[in-house]
C-alpha positions in Angstrom: 15.4 -22.2 -44.7 14.5 -22.1 -48.4 16.4 -24.4 -50.8 16.8 -23.9 -54.5 18.0 -26.0 -57.4 19.0 -24.2 -60.6 18.9 -26.4 -63.7 20.7 -24.7 -66.5 19.4 -26.1 -69.8 19.8 -23.1 -72.1 21.7 -24.8 -74.9 20.4 -24.8 -78.5 21.9 -28.1 -79.5 24.2 -26.8 -82.3 27.1 -29.1 -81.3 24.8 -32.2 -81.3 23.3 -31.2 -84.6 20.0 -32.7 -83.7 16.5 -31.6 -84.4 16.1 -30.4 -80.7 18.7 -29.7 -78.0 19.9 -32.7 -76.0 18.0 -31.6 -72.9 14.8 -32.4 -74.8 15.9 -35.6 -76.3 14.3 -38.8 -75.0 16.0 -41.0 -72.5 14.0 -44.0 -71.4 10.9 -42.5 -72.8 11.2 -39.1 -71.2 13.1 -35.9 -72.1 16.5 -35.7 -70.4 15.5 -32.4 -68.7 12.5 -34.1 -67.0 14.8 -36.6 -65.4 16.7 -33.7 -63.8 13.6 -32.0 -62.6 12.2 -35.2 -61.1 15.5 -36.1 -59.4 15.6 -32.8 -57.5 11.9 -33.0 -56.7 12.2 -36.6 -55.5 15.2 -35.8 -53.4 13.4 -33.0 -51.6 9.9 -31.9 -52.6 10.3 -28.6 -50.8 13.2 -27.5 -53.1 12.2 -24.6 -55.3 13.4 -25.5 -58.8 14.5 -22.8 -61.2 14.7 -24.0 -64.8 16.7 -21.9 -67.3 15.9 -22.5 -70.9 17.0 -20.7 -74.1 14.2 -18.2 -75.1 13.7 -20.0 -78.4 12.6 -23.1 -76.5 10.2 -21.7 -73.9 7.1 -22.6 -75.9 8.6 -26.0 -76.7 9.0 -26.6 -72.9 5.4 -25.5 -72.3 4.1 -28.0 -74.9 6.3 -30.7 -73.5 5.1 -30.0 -70.0 1.5 -30.6 -71.2 2.4 -33.7 -73.2 4.3 -35.3 -70.3 1.9 -33.9 -67.6 4.7 -32.4 -65.6 3.2 -31.5 -62.3 6.3 -30.3 -60.5 6.0 -26.6 -59.8 9.0 -24.6 -60.9 10.2 -21.2 -62.0 11.0 -20.9 -65.7 13.5 -18.3 -66.8 14.8 -17.5 -70.2 18.5 -17.8 -70.6 20.6 -15.8 -73.0 24.1 -15.7 -74.3 25.0 -12.1 -73.9 27.8 -12.9 -71.5 30.4 -15.4 -72.5 33.6 -16.3 -70.8 36.8 -15.9 -72.7 35.7 -13.4 -75.3 
C-alpha cells in the first residue's frame, strides 16, 4: 500500500508581512517547511511526500533545497488560488 503526505505550503506571507512566507522562515536554524518534510520522512521513509508551494516560490524552494542539502525525495507541485471558499 502506498502512503502519501501532502504538505500544503502555498501561502505568500501577506498576513505576516515578512520578507518571505512563514514556511521559509528559520526555526532552530532551518526553514519551517523543512521541519515538516523531515518529520514525515523520519516517521516513515517510504511515505511519498507531496509539497505544494505557491508558484512564485518554486525557484526559492529549489535554491533552499541546495543550500540546506535536502535529500528527501518529494513531489513538488505549484499551488494556486483560483478556487477560494466563501467567495
